[in-house]
DSSP file (Angstrom, degrees, kcal/mol; ACC not computed):
  #  RESIDUE AA STRUCTURE BP1 BP2  ACC     N-H-->O    O-->H-N    N-H-->O    O-->H-N    TCO  KAPPA ALPHA  PHI   PSI    X-CA   Y-CA   Z-CA
    1    1 A M              0   0    0      0, 0.0     2,-0.3     0, 0.0     0, 0.0   0.000 360.0 360.0 360.0 121.8  172.3  -55.9  269.4
    2    2 A L        -     0   0    0      1,-0.0     0, 0.0     0, 0.0     0, 0.0  -0.682 360.0-140.9 -88.0 140.2  170.8  -53.1  267.3
    3    3 A V        -     0   0    0     -2,-0.3     5,-0.1     1,-0.0    -1,-0.0  -0.874  27.3-110.7-100.4 129.8  171.1  -53.1  263.5
    4    4 A P    >>  -     0   0    0      0, 0.0     4,-1.9     0, 0.0     3,-0.8  -0.284  20.1-125.8 -59.6 142.0  171.8  -49.8  261.9
    5    5 A V  H 3> S+     0   0    0      1,-0.3     4,-2.8     2,-0.2     5,-0.2   0.865 109.5  60.7 -56.5 -38.7  168.9  -48.5  259.8
    6    6 A E  H 34 S+     0   0    0      1,-0.2    -1,-0.3     2,-0.2     4,-0.2   0.853 105.1  48.6 -60.7 -33.6  171.2  -48.1  256.8
    7    7 A E  H X4 S+     0   0    0     -3,-0.8     3,-1.1     2,-0.2     6,-0.4   0.926 112.6  46.9 -70.7 -44.1  171.9  -51.8  256.9
    8    8 A I  H 3< S+     0   0    0     -4,-1.9    -2,-0.2     1,-0.2    -1,-0.2   0.883 114.7  47.4 -63.4 -38.2  168.2  -52.7  257.1
    9    9 A A  T 3< S+     0   0    0     -4,-2.8    -1,-0.2    -5,-0.2    -2,-0.2   0.397  88.0 119.7 -85.1   3.1  167.4  -50.3  254.3
   10   10 A S  S <> S-     0   0    0     -3,-1.1     4,-2.4    -4,-0.2     5,-0.3  -0.288  75.4-118.5 -69.3 155.4  170.2  -51.5  252.0
   11   11 A D  H  > S+     0   0    0      1,-0.2     4,-2.3     2,-0.2     5,-0.2   0.899 113.3  52.9 -57.2 -42.2  169.4  -53.0  248.6
   12   12 A E  H  > S+     0   0    0      2,-0.2     4,-2.1     1,-0.2    -1,-0.2   0.930 111.6  42.7 -63.2 -48.2  170.9  -56.3  249.7
   13   13 A V  H  > S+     0   0    0     -6,-0.4     4,-2.3     2,-0.2    -1,-0.2   0.916 115.5  48.6 -69.0 -42.5  168.9  -56.7  252.9
   14   14 A L  H  X S+     0   0    0     -4,-2.4     4,-2.5     1,-0.2    -1,-0.2   0.887 111.3  51.1 -64.7 -37.0  165.6  -55.6  251.3
   15   15 A Q  H  X S+     0   0    0     -4,-2.3     4,-2.8    -5,-0.3    -1,-0.2   0.895 109.0  51.0 -66.5 -39.3  166.2  -58.0  248.4
   16   16 A Q  H  X S+     0   0    0     -4,-2.1     4,-2.4     2,-0.2    -2,-0.2   0.920 111.9  47.3 -61.4 -43.4  166.8  -60.9  250.8
   17   17 A A  H  X S+     0   0    0     -4,-2.3     4,-2.4     2,-0.2    -2,-0.2   0.908 113.1  48.6 -64.4 -42.3  163.6  -60.0  252.6
   18   18 A Y  H  X S+     0   0    0     -4,-2.5     4,-2.6     2,-0.2    -2,-0.2   0.923 111.6  49.1 -63.4 -45.6  161.7  -59.8  249.3
   19   19 A D  H  X S+     0   0    0     -4,-2.8     4,-2.3     2,-0.2    -2,-0.2   0.902 111.5  50.0 -61.6 -41.8  163.1  -63.1  248.1
   20   20 A W  H  X S+     0   0    0     -4,-2.4     4,-2.2     2,-0.2    -2,-0.2   0.933 111.4  48.8 -61.0 -46.6  162.2  -64.8  251.4
   21   21 A L  H  X S+     0   0    0     -4,-2.4     4,-1.6     1,-0.2    -2,-0.2   0.920 111.4  49.1 -60.4 -45.7  158.6  -63.4  251.2
   22   22 A C  H  < S+     0   0    0     -4,-2.6    -1,-0.2     1,-0.2    -2,-0.2   0.904 112.0  48.7 -62.2 -41.5  158.2  -64.6  247.6
   23   23 A A  H >< S+     0   0    0     -4,-2.3     3,-0.7     1,-0.2    -1,-0.2   0.873 112.9  47.9 -66.2 -37.2  159.5  -68.1  248.5
   24   24 A R  H 3< S+     0   0    0     -4,-2.2     3,-0.3     1,-0.2    -1,-0.2   0.763 116.5  41.9 -74.4 -25.8  157.2  -68.4  251.5
   25   25 A R  T >< S+     0   0    0     -4,-1.6     3,-1.3    -5,-0.2    -1,-0.2   0.022  70.2 117.7-116.4  27.9  154.1  -67.2  249.6
   26   26 A T  T <  S+     0   0    0     -3,-0.7    -1,-0.2     1,-0.3    -2,-0.1   0.806  83.6  44.3 -64.9 -27.7  154.2  -69.0  246.3
   27   27 A D  T 3  S+     0   0    0     -3,-0.3    40,-0.3    40,-0.0    -1,-0.3   0.201  86.3 125.0-102.7  15.8  151.0  -70.8  247.0
   28   28 A Y  S <  S-     0   0    0     -3,-1.3    38,-0.1     1,-0.1    -3,-0.0  -0.326  72.9 -80.8 -75.2 160.0  149.0  -68.0  248.4
   29   29 A A    >   -     0   0    0     36,-1.0     3,-2.0     1,-0.1     6,-0.2  -0.188  38.8-116.2 -57.8 148.0  145.6  -66.9  247.0
   30   30 A P  T 3  S+     0   0    0      0, 0.0    -1,-0.1     0, 0.0    -2,-0.1   0.734 114.4  52.9 -61.4 -22.8  145.6  -64.8  243.9
   31   31 A D  T 3  S+     0   0    0      4,-0.1     2,-0.1    34,-0.1    -2,-0.1   0.310  81.3 121.3 -96.8  10.3  144.0  -61.9  245.7
   32   32 A N  S X> S-     0   0    0     -3,-2.0     3,-1.5     1,-0.1     4,-0.6  -0.439  73.7-119.6 -71.6 147.3  146.5  -61.8  248.5
   33   33 A D  H 3> S+     0   0    0      1,-0.3     4,-1.8    30,-0.2     3,-0.2   0.680 104.7  76.1 -64.5 -17.8  148.4  -58.6  249.0
   34   34 A V  H 3> S+     0   0    0      1,-0.2     4,-2.3     2,-0.2    -1,-0.3   0.850  90.5  56.4 -62.2 -32.0  151.8  -60.3  248.4
   35   35 A W  H <> S+     0   0    0     -3,-1.5     4,-2.4    -6,-0.2    -1,-0.2   0.886 103.6  52.7 -69.8 -37.1  151.0  -60.4  244.6
   36   36 A C  H  X S+     0   0    0     -4,-0.6     4,-1.8     2,-0.2    -1,-0.2   0.924 110.4  48.7 -61.0 -44.2  150.5  -56.6  244.5
   37   37 A L  H  < S+     0   0    0     -4,-1.8     4,-0.5     1,-0.2    -2,-0.2   0.920 110.7  50.5 -62.0 -43.7  153.9  -56.1  246.1
   38   38 A R  H >< S+     0   0    0     -4,-2.3     3,-0.8     1,-0.2     4,-0.2   0.911 111.4  47.2 -62.6 -42.3  155.5  -58.5  243.7
   39   39 A W  H 3< S+     0   0    0     -4,-2.4    -1,-0.2     1,-0.2    -2,-0.2   0.826 123.0  34.8 -67.7 -30.6  154.1  -56.8  240.7
   40   40 A R  T >X S+     0   0    0     -4,-1.8     4,-2.7    -5,-0.2     3,-1.2   0.194  79.3 119.7-109.8  15.4  155.1  -53.3  242.0
   41   41 A W  H <> S+     0   0    0     -3,-0.8     4,-2.8    -4,-0.5    -1,-0.1   0.859  73.9  54.1 -53.3 -44.2  158.4  -54.2  243.7
   42   42 A D  H 34 S+     0   0    0     -4,-0.2    -1,-0.3     1,-0.2    -2,-0.1   0.811 116.9  39.1 -62.8 -28.4  160.5  -51.9  241.6
   43   43 A E  H <> S+     0   0    0     -3,-1.2     4,-0.6     2,-0.1    -2,-0.2   0.851 119.8  44.2 -84.4 -39.9  158.2  -49.0  242.5
   44   44 A V  H  X S+     0   0    0     -4,-2.7     4,-2.4    -7,-0.2     3,-0.4   0.848  98.7  70.0 -78.7 -36.3  157.6  -49.9  246.2
   45   45 A K  H  X S+     0   0    0     -4,-2.8     4,-2.6    -5,-0.3     5,-0.2   0.901  99.7  46.5 -53.6 -49.9  161.2  -50.8  247.2
   46   46 A P  H  > S+     0   0    0      0, 0.0     4,-2.3     0, 0.0    -1,-0.2   0.843 111.6  53.5 -63.3 -30.0  162.5  -47.2  247.0
   47   47 A Q  H  X S+     0   0    0     -4,-0.6     4,-2.2    -3,-0.4    -2,-0.2   0.902 109.8  47.1 -68.7 -40.7  159.5  -46.0  249.0
   48   48 A I  H  X S+     0   0    0     -4,-2.4     4,-2.6     2,-0.2     5,-0.2   0.924 112.0  50.7 -64.8 -44.3  160.2  -48.6  251.7
   49   49 A Q  H  X S+     0   0    0     -4,-2.6     4,-2.5    -5,-0.2    -2,-0.2   0.923 110.9  48.3 -59.9 -44.7  163.9  -47.6  251.8
   50   50 A A  H  X S+     0   0    0     -4,-2.3     4,-2.0     1,-0.2     6,-0.2   0.908 112.5  48.2 -63.3 -42.3  163.0  -43.9  252.1
   51   51 A A  H  X>S+     0   0    0     -4,-2.2     5,-2.2     2,-0.2     6,-1.3   0.895 111.7  49.8 -66.8 -39.6  160.5  -44.5  254.9
   52   52 A L  H ><5S+     0   0    0     -4,-2.6     3,-0.7     1,-0.2    -2,-0.2   0.944 112.8  46.6 -61.6 -47.3  163.0  -46.7  256.8
   53   53 A R  H 3<5S+     0   0    0     -4,-2.5    -2,-0.2     1,-0.2    -1,-0.2   0.829 113.7  48.4 -65.9 -32.1  165.7  -44.1  256.5
   54   54 A A  H 3<5S-     0   0    0     -4,-2.0    -1,-0.2    -5,-0.2    -2,-0.2   0.586 110.8-121.3 -83.3 -10.5  163.3  -41.3  257.6
   55   55 A G  T <<5S+     0   0    0     -4,-0.8    -3,-0.2    -3,-0.7    -4,-0.1   0.709  85.2 108.9  78.2  20.0  162.1  -43.4  260.6
   56   56 A T      < +     0   0    0     -5,-2.2     2,-0.2    -6,-0.2    -4,-0.2   0.454  38.5 116.2-107.7  -2.9  158.5  -43.3  259.3
   57   57 A Y        -     0   0    0     -6,-1.3     2,-0.4    -9,-0.1    -9,-0.0  -0.490  43.3-174.0 -69.7 133.3  158.0  -46.9  258.2
   58   58 A R        -     0   0    0     -2,-0.2     2,-0.2     0, 0.0    -2,-0.0  -0.994  21.1-130.5-131.8 136.2  155.4  -48.7  260.3
   59   59 A L        -     0   0    0     -2,-0.4     2,-0.2     1,-0.0     0, 0.0  -0.581  29.0-164.8 -79.1 146.6  154.4  -52.3  260.3
   60   60 A G        -     0   0    0     -2,-0.2     2,-0.0     1,-0.1    -1,-0.0  -0.738  29.7 -72.4-125.2 175.4  150.7  -53.0  260.0
   61   61 A A        -     0   0    0     -2,-0.2     2,-0.4     1,-0.0    -1,-0.1  -0.341  44.1-142.4 -66.6 148.5  148.3  -55.9  260.6
   62   62 A V        -     0   0    0     -2,-0.0     2,-0.4     2,-0.0    -1,-0.0  -0.946   5.0-147.7-116.9 135.3  148.4  -58.7  258.0
   63   63 A S        -     0   0    0     -2,-0.4     2,-0.6     2,-0.0   -30,-0.2  -0.841  10.9-140.5-101.0 139.3  145.4  -60.6  256.8
   64   64 A L        -     0   0    0     -2,-0.4     2,-0.6   -32,-0.1    -2,-0.0  -0.884  17.8-177.1-101.4 120.0  145.6  -64.2  255.9
   65   65 A L        -     0   0    0     -2,-0.6   -36,-1.0   -36,-0.1     2,-0.3  -0.936  11.2-164.3-116.5 106.0  143.6  -65.3  252.8
   66   66 A A        -     0   0    0     -2,-0.6     2,-0.3   -38,-0.1   -38,-0.1  -0.703  12.9-132.8 -93.6 140.8  144.0  -69.0  252.3
   67   67 A S        -     0   0    0     -2,-0.3     2,-0.8   -40,-0.3   -38,-0.0  -0.639  17.4-124.8 -88.4 150.1  143.0  -70.6  249.0
   68   68 A K              0   0    0     -2,-0.3    -1,-0.0     1,-0.1    -2,-0.0  -0.844 360.0 360.0 -97.4 114.0  140.9  -73.7  249.0
   69   69 A Q              0   0    0     -2,-0.8    -1,-0.1     0, 0.0    -2,-0.0   0.402 360.0 360.0-117.2 360.0  142.6  -76.4  247.0
């Protein structure tokens, strides 16, 4: 079953994804890229939506930086 791009790019779905990400990465290292996204979410979210709607959004590799506790 394919999900329409408009549904994926909706405020509700992107907010759910953002909330999930924040909940999963609360204990990540301070220099992890998730913190940059959290600080800039209001700026980045419309850019992600535009790229999704235009069909230009691409997933990239993710690096794991674990903190030593």
